[in-house]
C-alpha positions in Angstrom: -27.4 46.4 -18.2 -24.8 44.5 -16.8 -24.2 46.2 -13.5 -28.2 45.3 -12.9 -27.1 42.2 -13.2 -24.0 42.2 -11.3 -25.9 43.7 -8.5 -28.7 40.9 -8.5 -26.0 38.6 -8.4 -24.2 40.0 -4.9 -27.9 40.8 -3.5 -29.3 36.9 -4.7 -25.4 35.3 -3.0 -26.2 36.8 0.7 -29.7 34.9 0.3 -27.7 31.9 -1.2 -25.2 32.2 1.9 -27.6 32.3 5.1 -29.5 28.9 3.6 -26.5 27.0 2.7 -25.3 28.2 6.1 -29.0 27.4 7.9 -28.8 23.6 6.6 -24.9 23.5 8.3 -25.9 25.0 11.5 -28.6 27.0 12.8 -26.6 29.3 15.2 -24.4 29.9 11.9 -27.5 30.2 9.4 -29.0 32.8 12.5 -25.5 34.5 12.9 -25.4 35.1 8.7 -28.7 36.4 8.0 -28.8 38.8 11.0 -25.7 40.5 9.5 -26.9 44.3 8.4 -25.7 42.1 5.1 -28.9 43.2 2.3 -28.2 46.7 4.0 -24.5 47.3 3.6 -24.7 46.2 0.4 -27.5 48.8 -0.4 -25.6 51.5 0.8 -23.2 50.4 -1.0 -25.2 50.2 -4.2 -26.3 53.7 -3.2 -22.8 55.2 -2.7 -21.4 53.2 -5.8 -23.7 55.2 -7.8 -23.1 58.3 -6.8 -26.7 59.0 -4.7 -25.8 62.2 -2.2 -25.0 62.0 1.8 -28.2 62.5 2.3 -29.9 59.7 0.9 -27.6 57.3 2.0 -28.1 58.8 5.8 -31.4 58.7 5.4 -31.9 55.0 3.7 -29.6 53.8 6.8 -32.1 55.8 9.5 -35.2 54.5 8.5 -34.1 50.6 7.3 -33.1 51.0 11.7 -36.2 52.2 12.3 -38.0 49.6 10.1 -36.4 46.5 11.6 -37.9 47.2 14.8 -41.3 46.2 14.3 -40.0 42.9 12.5 -38.4 41.9 15.9 -41.3 39.6 17.3 -42.1 38.1 14.1 -38.7 36.2 14.8 -40.1 35.3 18.6 -44.0 34.0 17.1 -42.4 32.2 14.3 -41.1 29.2 16.1 -43.7 29.3 18.4 -46.4 29.3 15.6 -44.6 26.7 12.9 -45.4 23.4 15.4 -49.4 24.2 15.8 -49.6 26.2 12.1 -47.2 24.5 10.4 -45.0 26.5 7.3 -47.5 28.3 5.1 -50.1 29.5 7.5 -46.9 30.4 9.9 -45.8 32.6 7.3 -48.8 34.3 6.7 -49.9 34.8 10.5 -46.1 35.8 10.4 -47.0 38.3 7.9 -49.8 39.7 9.5 -48.0 40.6 12.8 -44.8 42.4 11.1 -48.1 44.7 9.9 -49.5 45.2 12.1 -46.1 45.6 14.8 -45.4 48.1 11.7 -48.4 50.1 12.5 -48.4 50.5 15.9 -44.7 51.2 16.0 -45.4 54.0 13.2 -47.9 55.3 15.2 -46.5 55.9 18.4 -43.2 57.4 16.7 -45.2 59.6 15.1 -45.7 61.2 18.9 -41.8 61.7 18.5 -41.7 63.6 15.1 -40.5 60.7 13.6 -42.6 59.6 10.3 -42.3 56.2 9.0 -44.9 56.3 6.0 
């Protein structure tokens, strides 16, 4: 149980770090958010918990492919925020991400990469 609490606290610290940095500097907050800190933590947790190397490698592989269809949301968000407000923008951006992921997944399937 202590291990799970440690994982939660360390992972939550990343979110707090990003939000606190973003309060002080848009650029610094964006830079820290763009770093793959959560992915690094997940890879560390998998390693420390004794997962096989192939599982850790698969995690990194799929993370790469899952990140790509999320990128259009980051372009749409600033454009939509002033027009729709915060909550609607979040909802629309979530829908954009789902649509991009579905299209991306179908496109990659043609190359033998199955994301679902």
